N, C-alpha and C positions, 0 to 999 in steps of 0.2 A: 504494500499500499504506500502511495506517495507520502513523503513526510511534510511536503508543503505545496503551496499552490504553484510554485515554479516548476517543481518536478512534474506535476500533473500537466502543466502547459507544455513542458518539454516532450512528454510522450505524444501529445497531440501533434506537435510540430514534426516529430520523427515519423509519425504515421502519415501525415499530410504529404511530406516529402517523398515518402515511399510510394504512396498512391500515385503521385505524379510521375515518379521514376518508372514504375511499371507500366503506366498507361502509355507513356512515351516510348518505352521498349517494345510495346505492342503496336506502335504506330497508330494510336487512337487519338482522336481529338477529344477535348472535354465534351463536346456535343455527342460524339459517338459513344463515349463511355456512359453518358447520361441515358442514351437509348438503350444500351445493353443492360444497364443496371436498374432502370425504371425510376431513376431520380432525375430531377430537372437539371438543365445545363447550368442554371444559376446556383443550384445547390452544389454541384460538383466544383464549380469555380470557387465557392466560399470554402469548401473542404480544402482545397489546394492552395488558396491564397495565403501567403505568409503572414500577413498582418490581420487576418480576420480571426475573431474569437472562435475557438474550436469547441464544439460540444456534441460531436456526433457519437452515436451509440456503437456498441459492439455489434449489434445486428447490421448497422450501416457498414462497418468494416468488413464483416463477413460477406454481405451482399456484394460489395465491391471487389472483394478477393474472388468471389465466384464469377463476376462479370469479366475480371481480368485473367481468370484461369490460373490463379497462383494460390499457394497456401497462405492462409491468413498470417501465419508466424513471420513471414518476411516483411509485413508492415511494421513489425516491432523492432527491427534491427537497425541500429544507429550506425550508418556507414561513415559518419563524420568523426568517429572516434580515431 
């Protein structure tokens, strides 16, 4: 469990960066991911936006992993370490 709000924000940022990374690796636009996942383009854009407040659910992360055809665990790996 995160010890503070910064740690919680950090995990959201890591997940958002990874969603974008794997979307780009699949050569999908945000609009295409929105169509595949059932979310709106505006929602996908907010999920990936670096300066937006993050509050997406585990269900959202799971749905996006399925739309991108990757294991959900890869969204949690911090590649900036």
